[in-house]
N, C-alpha and C positions, 0 to 999 in steps of 0.2 A: 652702359650704352645709352645714348640719348635717343628718345623716341621723337618722331616728327610731331610738330605742333598739331593739336586737334584731339578729338576723342580717341580713346584706345580702340584699335581695330586689329584683327588678325593680320591684315596686310601690312599695317604699320609696324607691328611687332616683328614680322618676318623680315621686313626691310632693315630694321635696327639690328636684328640678330646677324644678318648677312655681313655687317660691318665688323663683327668681332674677329679678332685674330685667331687663326687655327695654329696655336703654338704648343699643343699637347698638354697644357695645364687643365686642371679640372674646370668644368664649366658649370656655373651656378647662376640662378636667376631668382629674384624675389618678387612675388606677385601677390595680389589680394584675390580672394575667391572669385569675385565677379570677373576679373580678368581671365582667370583660368577657365571659367565657365564659357566665356565668349570665345576663347580659342578652341574649345572642344565642341562647340555647338555644331550640329549637323549642317547648318547652312553657312558656316563660317568659311573663310578662305582656307583651303587645306594647307597652304604654305605656312600659316600660323601654327597649326597643329604639328607640322613637320619640324618647324623651328623649335617648338617647345620640347619635342622628343629628342632634340640634339643636346640637351643639357643633362649633366650627370645627376644633378639634384635640382628640384624646383621647390623653393622655400615659399610657403604660403602663410601669410599673417594678415593682421589688420582687422580680421573678423573670423568668426568660427568657420572651420572647414567642415562642411556637411558631408555625411557618410556617402550619399549618392554621388557627389562630385568626386570624392576620392576614388570610389569604385569605378567611375567612368574613366578617370585618368589611368588607373591601373589596367583597365581593359584595353586602353590605347598604348600600353607599355610605358607609361610616364609615371615616375616615382615622385610623389608629393611628400613633403615634410612640413607638418603643421608647426609653426613657430608662435611662441607667446612671449610678449614683452611690450614695452612702451618706451616713449622718449625718456622717461625718468629712469629706465634701466638700460639705456643705450641700445634700445631695440630688443630683438628677440634674444631671450636667455634661457628659454625652455623649448626643447625640440621634441615633438611627438610625446610630450609629457615628461621627458627626462631633462632635469636641470643640467646646464653646462657646468663644467668643473668650477667650484667656488660659489655656485649659486645655491641658496638654501630657501626653498619655499616653506611657508608656514600657513596654517589655517587658524584664524582667530574665532573664538566663540562658536565652535562647530555645533550643529544641531544633532538630532538623534541619528541622522544619516551621514554625519561627518562633514556636512557642508557648512562653510563659513567664509568669512572675508579672507582673501588671499593677501599675504604679505611676503615680499621678496627681499632676501638679504644677500649681500655679496659686494665685491669690489666694483661692480658695474653700476651701483646705485648712485644717483646724482647727489650733489650737495644740497639741493633745494631749489625753490623757485625764486627767480630774480626779483628783488624788490617786493617780495610777498612773504614776510616773516610769519604771519598768522597761518597761511596755507602750508608753509614749510613745516611749521610746528605740528600741524594736524596730520601730515602725511609722511614726514621723514623722521627717522630716529637714528641718531649717531651717538651711541652710548660712550664709547671711548676708542682709542686707537687699536686696542686689542680685540675689538668685536666689530664684525662687519656692519656697515650701514644698512638700514632697513627702510623699505618703502611700502606703505599701505595702499594697495590698489583699490579700485572701485569694482573689482570682480569677486564673484563667489566661486568656490571650488572645494575639492576634497583631495586628500592624499591617498593614493592606493599603494599599499606596501606589499608588493609581490616581488619583483626583481629590482629592489631598491625603491626609494620613494618616487612615485610617478604622480604628477599633478594633473588632475582632471578639472578643467574650468567649466563650470555649469551655467554661467551667465553673469550679468552685471547686477550689483546690489540695487541699482535703480531700475532694473528690469522686473522686479517683483511688483506685481500689480494687485491692489486690493479692490476687488470688484464685488459688490454686494456683500461685503464683509469677509470674503474668502480670498486668501493669498494665492496668486497664480503666477507662475514663472513664464514671462513672455518668451524667454529663450527656449523653454521646453515646448511651448506651443509651436514656435517657429520650426523647431527640429522635427516635430511630427509632420508639419505641412511640407517641409523640404523633402521628406521621404515619399510623398505622394507622387505617383508616376506622371500625373498630368500637370505637375507644378514645376516650372523652370526656375523660378526665383520667388522669394517671399520675404516680407518684413512684418514683424508683429510688434505693436506698441500699444499705447493707451492714451486717452485724453480724459480730461475731467468731465464728469457727467452728474447732473443733479439727482438722478435716480439711483445710479449704481455707485457713485463715488468716483470710480474710474471705469471707463468703458474700454474693453479690450477690442482691438482693431487689427485687421490683417490686410496687407496689400499684396496681392498675388499676381505673378506674371505667369499666365497659363502657357504650357509647353507649346500650344498651337496658336498663341497670340491672344490678345484681349478680345478679339472678335469672336473667339470660340467659347467665351464665358457664357454659361447658362445658369438659370436658377437652380437646376438640378446639380450642376457642378458645385455650387455653393453649399447646397444641402448635403451632398456627398462628403465634401471636405469637413463640414461641421460635424457629421457623424463620426468621421475618422478621429477628429480631435476629442469628441465626447467619449468615444470608446477607449481612447488611450489615456486621457487625463481627467475625465469627468465633465459634467455639464458646465460648471462655472468657468472652465478653461476655454469654452467655445466662444470665438470672437462674435461680437454683436454687430460690428460694422465690417463689411467686406468691400475692397476695391479691386477691380481687375485692371491691370496696367500692361502696356506693351513692354515697359522696362521700368525698373526702379530708378528714381532720381539719384544721382551719385555726386559725391564730392570730388574734388580734383584728385584725391588720394585713391579713388575707386571704391570707397566705402559708401554705403547707403546714406543719403542725406536725411538724417532723422528729423531735422527741423522741418524740411519741406514735406515729408511724409506725415508728420504730426499735424501740420496745417491742413493737409488734404483730409485726414481723419476728422479733424474738428469741423471741417466744412461739409462733410458728408451727411 
Protein backbone atom coordinates (compact mmCIF):
# COMPACT_ATOMS: atom_id res chain seq x y z
CA UNK A 1 0.00 0.00 0.00
CA UNK A 2 1.53 3.35 -0.95
CA UNK A 3 1.81 5.96 1.79
CA UNK A 4 1.23 9.64 1.02
CA UNK A 5 4.39 11.66 0.42
CA UNK A 6 5.95 13.20 3.50
CA UNK A 7 6.92 12.03 6.98
CA UNK A 8 5.34 8.93 8.49
CA UNK A 9 2.31 9.85 10.59
CA UNK A 10 -0.55 7.92 12.15
CA UNK A 11 -3.05 9.80 9.99
CA UNK A 12 -1.18 8.99 6.76
CA UNK A 13 -0.90 5.33 7.79
CA UNK A 14 -4.63 5.13 8.48
CA UNK A 15 -5.37 6.79 5.14
CA UNK A 16 -3.24 4.23 3.28
CA UNK A 17 -4.77 1.29 5.18
CA UNK A 18 -8.26 2.45 4.24
CA UNK A 19 -7.37 1.79 0.58
CA UNK A 20 -6.69 -1.91 1.17
CA UNK A 21 -9.31 -4.31 -0.22
CA UNK A 22 -11.42 -6.20 2.30
CA UNK A 23 -11.35 -9.55 0.50
CA UNK A 24 -10.97 -11.93 3.45
CA UNK A 25 -7.31 -12.69 2.84
CA UNK A 26 -4.77 -12.41 5.71
CA UNK A 27 -3.69 -8.85 6.33
CA UNK A 28 -0.02 -8.24 7.10
CA UNK A 29 2.08 -5.11 7.33
CA UNK A 30 5.83 -4.61 7.73
CA UNK A 31 7.09 -1.66 9.78
CA UNK A 32 10.20 -0.53 11.64
CA UNK A 33 10.05 -0.04 15.44
CA UNK A 34 9.98 3.75 15.21
CA UNK A 35 6.84 3.61 13.08
CA UNK A 36 5.10 1.27 15.52
CA UNK A 37 6.09 3.55 18.39
CA UNK A 38 4.58 6.57 16.65
CA UNK A 39 1.33 4.72 15.98
CA UNK A 40 1.03 3.68 19.63
CA UNK A 41 1.99 7.06 21.12
CA UNK A 42 -0.64 8.51 23.46
CA UNK A 43 -0.81 11.76 21.49
CA UNK A 44 -1.00 10.04 18.07
CA UNK A 45 -4.09 10.08 15.88
CA UNK A 46 -6.19 7.14 17.22
CA UNK A 47 -7.06 6.21 13.64
CA UNK A 48 -3.49 4.97 13.19
CA UNK A 49 -3.70 2.65 16.19
CA UNK A 50 -7.08 1.38 15.00
CA UNK A 51 -5.68 0.69 11.53
CA UNK A 52 -2.69 -1.15 13.00
CA UNK A 53 -5.03 -3.33 15.05
CA UNK A 54 -6.81 -4.38 11.85
CA UNK A 55 -3.85 -6.48 10.68
CA UNK A 56 -3.51 -10.18 11.45
CA UNK A 57 0.24 -9.83 11.89
CA UNK A 58 2.53 -6.84 12.20
CA UNK A 59 6.06 -7.68 11.08
CA UNK A 60 8.69 -5.45 12.67
CA UNK A 61 12.25 -5.31 11.34
CA UNK A 62 15.06 -2.95 10.40
CA UNK A 63 16.10 -2.47 14.04
CA UNK A 64 15.82 -4.24 17.38
CA UNK A 65 12.30 -4.54 18.77
CA UNK A 66 12.50 -3.30 22.36
CA UNK A 67 10.64 -5.20 25.04
CA UNK A 68 8.62 -2.20 26.26
CA UNK A 69 7.36 -1.51 22.73
CA UNK A 70 6.28 -5.13 22.27
CA UNK A 71 4.53 -5.01 25.64
CA UNK A 72 2.73 -1.77 24.73
CA UNK A 73 1.52 -3.34 21.48
CA UNK A 74 0.30 -6.47 23.25
CA UNK A 75 -1.54 -4.32 25.78
CA UNK A 76 -3.31 -2.68 22.83
CA UNK A 77 -4.22 -6.11 21.40
CA UNK A 78 -1.68 -5.88 18.57
CA UNK A 79 0.54 -8.85 17.82
CA UNK A 80 4.08 -8.00 16.73
CA UNK A 81 6.50 -10.42 15.08
CA UNK A 82 10.17 -9.44 15.16
CA UNK A 83 11.84 -10.23 11.84
CA UNK A 84 15.55 -10.52 11.18
CA UNK A 85 17.25 -10.39 7.83
CA UNK A 86 18.77 -8.01 5.34
CA UNK A 87 18.94 -7.29 1.60
CA UNK A 88 21.58 -10.01 1.22
CA UNK A 89 19.05 -12.59 2.49
CA UNK A 90 16.04 -11.26 0.55
CA UNK A 91 14.71 -9.59 3.68
CA UNK A 92 13.49 -11.19 6.89
CA UNK A 93 14.27 -14.90 7.18
CA UNK A 94 14.11 -15.35 10.96
CA UNK A 95 10.80 -14.64 12.73
CA UNK A 96 10.81 -14.14 16.51
CA UNK A 97 14.11 -16.01 16.58
CA UNK A 98 12.86 -19.00 14.60
CA UNK A 99 14.46 -19.55 11.16
CA UNK A 100 12.09 -20.00 8.24
CA UNK A 101 12.22 -23.43 6.53
CA UNK A 102 15.56 -23.90 4.78
CA UNK A 103 17.29 -21.16 6.76
CA UNK A 104 20.24 -22.22 8.93
CA UNK A 105 21.81 -19.69 11.32
CA UNK A 106 25.33 -20.29 12.63
CA UNK A 107 27.47 -18.58 15.26
CA UNK A 108 31.14 -18.13 14.41
CA UNK A 109 33.85 -17.98 17.09
CA UNK A 110 31.46 -17.85 20.06
CA UNK A 111 32.73 -16.48 23.37
CA UNK A 112 32.14 -18.04 26.79
CA UNK A 113 28.51 -16.88 26.67
CA UNK A 114 27.98 -18.35 23.21
CA UNK A 115 27.92 -14.95 21.49
CA UNK A 116 29.66 -14.63 18.14
CA UNK A 117 29.27 -13.44 14.57
CA UNK A 118 26.01 -14.49 12.91
CA UNK A 119 26.18 -16.34 9.59
CA UNK A 120 23.02 -17.25 7.67
CA UNK A 121 22.79 -20.12 5.21
CA UNK A 122 20.01 -21.09 2.85
CA UNK A 123 18.48 -20.65 -0.60
CA UNK A 124 17.59 -17.01 0.16
CA UNK A 125 21.25 -15.90 0.25
CA UNK A 126 22.26 -13.62 -2.64
CA UNK A 127 25.02 -14.43 -5.11
CA UNK A 128 27.13 -11.49 -3.97
CA UNK A 129 27.68 -7.77 -4.45
CA UNK A 130 27.53 -6.37 -7.96
CA UNK A 131 30.96 -5.37 -9.28
CA UNK A 132 32.58 -5.88 -5.86
CA UNK A 133 34.42 -9.24 -5.89
CA UNK A 134 36.54 -8.43 -2.84
CA UNK A 135 33.56 -7.66 -0.63
CA UNK A 136 31.70 -10.66 -2.05
CA UNK A 137 34.58 -12.97 -1.17
CA UNK A 138 34.69 -11.57 2.38
CA UNK A 139 30.98 -11.96 3.10
CA UNK A 140 29.61 -14.75 0.88
CA UNK A 141 30.44 -18.43 0.71
CA UNK A 142 29.13 -20.71 -2.05
CA UNK A 143 30.86 -24.09 -1.43
CA UNK A 144 29.05 -26.14 -4.09
CA UNK A 145 25.62 -26.92 -5.48
CA UNK A 146 24.94 -29.48 -2.74
CA UNK A 147 25.52 -27.01 0.13
CA UNK A 148 23.47 -23.83 0.75
CA UNK A 149 25.08 -20.46 0.21
CA UNK A 150 26.17 -18.63 3.36
CA UNK A 151 26.32 -14.94 4.24
CA UNK A 152 28.43 -13.52 7.07
CA UNK A 153 26.46 -10.70 8.70
CA UNK A 154 27.73 -7.74 10.72
CA UNK A 155 25.66 -8.88 13.69
CA UNK A 156 26.43 -10.68 16.92
CA UNK A 157 24.17 -13.28 18.43
CA UNK A 158 23.80 -16.67 20.04
CA UNK A 159 21.74 -19.79 19.43
CA UNK A 160 19.31 -20.94 22.10
CA UNK A 161 18.58 -24.65 21.86
CA UNK A 162 15.26 -25.18 23.60
CA UNK A 163 12.42 -25.75 21.17
CA UNK A 164 14.71 -26.04 18.16
CA UNK A 165 17.48 -23.56 17.39
CA UNK A 166 16.37 -20.01 18.18
CA UNK A 167 18.54 -17.08 17.14
CA UNK A 168 18.98 -14.23 19.61
CA UNK A 169 20.68 -11.23 18.02
CA UNK A 170 22.55 -9.25 20.67
CA UNK A 171 23.93 -6.36 18.62
CA UNK A 172 26.24 -5.41 15.79
CA UNK A 173 29.90 -6.34 15.63
CA UNK A 174 30.74 -2.65 15.22
CA UNK A 175 28.56 -1.76 18.25
CA UNK A 176 31.25 -3.03 20.60
CA UNK A 177 32.87 0.10 22.03
CA UNK A 178 36.27 0.05 23.71
CA UNK A 179 36.23 2.89 26.19
CA UNK A 180 39.05 3.29 28.67
CA UNK A 181 40.29 -0.17 27.69
CA UNK A 182 36.95 -1.84 28.55
CA UNK A 183 34.68 -3.45 25.95
CA UNK A 184 31.08 -2.24 26.17
CA UNK A 185 28.12 -3.26 24.03
CA UNK A 186 26.30 -0.15 22.84
CA UNK A 187 23.26 -2.34 22.12
CA UNK A 188 23.19 -3.55 25.73
CA UNK A 189 23.32 0.03 27.04
CA UNK A 190 20.55 1.03 24.64
CA UNK A 191 18.38 -1.90 25.80
CA UNK A 192 18.73 -0.80 29.44
CA UNK A 193 17.77 2.79 28.61
CA UNK A 194 14.84 1.69 26.43
CA UNK A 195 13.36 -0.04 29.46
CA UNK A 196 13.41 3.15 31.56
CA UNK A 197 9.84 4.45 32.00
CA UNK A 198 10.70 8.08 31.25
CA UNK A 199 12.45 7.28 27.94
CA UNK A 200 10.42 7.25 24.71
CA UNK A 201 13.30 6.51 22.34
CA UNK A 202 17.08 6.27 22.53
CA UNK A 203 20.19 5.71 20.44
CA UNK A 204 23.58 4.78 21.87
CA UNK A 205 26.82 5.13 19.91
CA UNK A 206 30.41 6.26 20.28
CA UNK A 207 32.87 8.80 18.92
CA UNK A 208 36.65 8.91 19.02
CA UNK A 209 38.03 10.52 22.17
CA UNK A 210 41.65 11.44 23.04
CA UNK A 211 41.23 10.38 26.67
CA UNK A 212 38.98 7.35 26.48
CA UNK A 213 39.79 6.05 23.00
CA UNK A 214 36.06 5.90 22.32
CA UNK A 215 33.48 7.95 24.20
CA UNK A 216 30.13 6.30 24.78
CA UNK A 217 27.20 8.62 23.99
CA UNK A 218 23.41 8.45 24.36
CA UNK A 219 20.74 10.45 22.55
CA UNK A 220 17.53 10.25 24.56
CA UNK A 221 13.99 11.25 23.62
CA UNK A 222 12.28 11.85 26.99
CA UNK A 223 8.73 10.57 27.23
CA UNK A 224 7.58 14.10 28.10
CA UNK A 225 9.71 15.82 25.45
CA UNK A 226 13.20 17.35 25.47
CA UNK A 227 11.95 20.32 27.51
CA UNK A 228 11.39 17.92 30.42
CA UNK A 229 15.07 16.88 30.51
CA UNK A 230 16.79 17.78 33.76
CA UNK A 231 20.24 17.11 35.19
CA UNK A 232 18.68 14.76 37.73
CA UNK A 233 17.09 12.85 34.82
CA UNK A 234 20.56 12.28 33.37
CA UNK A 235 21.95 11.28 36.75
CA UNK A 236 19.09 8.85 37.34
CA UNK A 237 19.55 7.19 33.95
CA UNK A 238 23.30 7.01 34.48
CA UNK A 239 22.71 5.13 37.74
CA UNK A 240 20.32 2.75 35.98
CA UNK A 241 23.00 1.88 33.41
CA UNK A 242 25.76 1.61 36.01
CA UNK A 243 23.70 -0.72 38.19
CA UNK A 244 22.83 -2.94 35.23
CA UNK A 245 26.11 -3.04 33.30
CA UNK A 246 28.83 -1.41 35.40
CA UNK A 247 30.51 1.98 35.47
CA UNK A 248 32.34 1.77 32.11
CA UNK A 249 28.99 1.29 30.35
CA UNK A 250 27.67 4.65 31.55
CA UNK A 251 27.50 7.15 28.66
CA UNK A 252 29.80 10.13 29.06
CA UNK A 253 27.82 12.34 26.65
CA UNK A 254 24.05 12.76 26.84
CA UNK A 255 21.76 14.52 24.35
CA UNK A 256 18.08 15.24 24.94
CA UNK A 257 16.12 15.37 21.68
CA UNK A 258 12.47 15.80 20.76
CA UNK A 259 12.93 13.01 18.17
CA UNK A 260 15.76 10.94 16.75
CA UNK A 261 16.81 11.90 13.21
CA UNK A 262 15.66 9.16 10.87
CA UNK A 263 16.56 7.85 7.44
CA UNK A 264 13.86 7.45 4.79
CA UNK A 265 13.60 3.79 5.91
CA UNK A 266 12.56 4.86 9.39
CA UNK A 267 15.85 3.73 10.95
CA UNK A 268 17.86 6.12 13.14
CA UNK A 269 20.32 8.21 11.14
CA UNK A 270 23.53 6.94 12.74
CA UNK A 271 25.72 9.38 10.80
CA UNK A 272 23.70 12.42 11.87
CA UNK A 273 23.61 11.25 15.48
CA UNK A 274 27.35 10.56 15.51
CA UNK A 275 27.95 14.09 14.21
CA UNK A 276 25.85 15.49 17.05
CA UNK A 277 27.81 13.41 19.57
CA UNK A 278 31.10 14.65 18.16
CA UNK A 279 29.94 18.26 18.37
CA UNK A 280 28.67 17.95 21.95
